[in-house]
Phi, psi and omega in degrees: 000131181286144177291143180297141180284131180272135180285155173081006181258153175292150175296153187300333185281358175135229186297157175302156183304317183296325179294319180290324177295319178294327178297324177297318180292324180290348178290343179270135174209186185300329181266355181221080185270342178228150180215144165278171177299319180295323177301311181299318179297317183291318183288332182260342184076014179269135180307148186302318182295320179290321177301317179300316182293314181293319179298325177296319177294319180293325175296315181299320181284335180104003178288333175235154173225174175240139179272188183294340179265012179065028176258153182281138174225163179292136183272156181294338180299326178295321178297319179300315181291315182297329182293346179272354182297125183303323182283355176250296186292310182299314178298313182298320181299318179288319189280331192305316180301322180285324177296322179295322177296316179296321178297319179297320181289317186277326183069018182230214180272139170238127182245146177224120188224156173236163177271132175234100185066236182257025179222163173262135180248122183278120181254346176204144176215125175247130186222141174275158183301320184263017183292156180298151183288132173221161183264352188288139179225153177299130184091352179276162181248149182225150179292146179287330186266359190225024175215160179296308179297326180296317179297321178296314180293323179291322179297331180259006182278161175302155182301326180295322178292316179299315181298319180294317180292318180291324181294336180281351180261163172289164183305315182294315180294321179297318179293321179297316179293321179300320178293322178297320179296323176297319178295321179298315180294325182287316186258352181059034177202146176242135175244123185225140180238141180228143185266338184222153006288345173218149180296121181223160172239137179240133177238121187230154179218155183277144170254129187245154177270188185295339179266359180089005179280145177290117185256329184201179177219141177241141180214159171243136181242120186232161177299136178299135178087352180290328177194153176302128182308324181297341179295337180267352188301314185294317182290326177290318177298318180296321177297313180299321180293320179296318177296317179301317178297322177296337179265005176098005181283135176233100182297146179296145179287147179292000000 
């Protein structure tokens, strides 16, 4: 006689079904946009038979689709759901007119990002046809300590987040980032330069909510040497302030 099944326990094969299904979706990233069934099983460590069953459910729901080569790709249903996220859609809706103005003035890349854990998540990017080459994409993640928008978001993050990010760096790098964060707080703008894939300068400023907390960061990315980065500081700050006002922020009067 079989022992009665106890409620509330994990299945014998490991993680709950929803965790394993999410693991299949997490197997996709910028460098792995398509997968065979064997790929998904190997990248997640989930048995092939279970991967087949879970992938079938995700296909039915629309979280996964299949391309012409019968390989799995991310489904449009996920985009529909993700577009409802308040920190993405609501922010973008308020910010987009001002981002478009900044894009028109700069003629280069304009980035709009929020902090997600210990990384920056890009929620909007406006780019001109002839703009300098960059790797950032909407939905992509960027380090907080090594990008313009990241430094702005890190400067406005809780102390625990700052401590954790700095602790992951070597002593010299941590001190360098700590000084940069002080400059961001003092000037309300971050200037960052990167050498690859092409030399660029990024100027970023914080977007604040009604309580004055840093909610997002806006930046312009231009070819290094095209103009002194500080020349963009005022227009980027003005754009960030306009978005902040649209979100209910009222800066204290001088």
